[in-house]
C-alpha positions in Angstrom: 148.0 157.6 -48.2 149.2 154.4 -46.3 148.8 152.4 -49.0 150.8 154.6 -51.4 152.9 157.0 -49.3 154.2 154.7 -46.7 155.9 152.1 -48.8 157.6 155.0 -50.9 158.9 156.7 -47.7 160.0 153.0 -46.3 162.0 152.7 -49.5 163.7 156.3 -49.5 162.2 157.2 -52.8 160.4 160.2 -51.3 161.0 162.2 -48.1 159.0 164.6 -45.9 159.9 168.5 -46.0 159.2 168.4 -42.1 160.6 165.1 -40.7 160.5 166.3 -37.1 156.8 166.6 -37.3 155.5 164.1 -39.4 151.7 165.3 -38.6 151.9 168.9 -39.7 149.2 170.3 -41.4 151.8 171.9 -43.5 153.9 168.7 -44.5 154.8 168.3 -47.8 156.6 165.3 -49.7 159.5 165.6 -52.4 161.1 163.0 -54.2 164.6 161.9 -53.5 167.4 161.4 -56.0 166.9 157.7 -55.4 163.5 158.3 -56.5 164.6 160.2 -59.6 166.9 157.4 -60.6 164.1 154.9 -59.9 161.3 156.9 -62.1 163.9 157.1 -64.7 164.3 153.3 -65.0 160.7 153.0 -65.3 160.2 155.5 -68.0 163.4 154.4 -69.8 165.0 157.6 -69.7 168.0 156.1 -68.1 170.9 158.5 -68.7 
């Protein structure tokens, strides 16, 4: 997790669904608008 998720969180490409409690067992992650933009540039689907 630290190798992959922490850099994405730090770059603002993903965000926690429960930011107030990062160690919650119900914690999930979702992609941000910046993350979607970044992915579209990687796949060549830039709009």
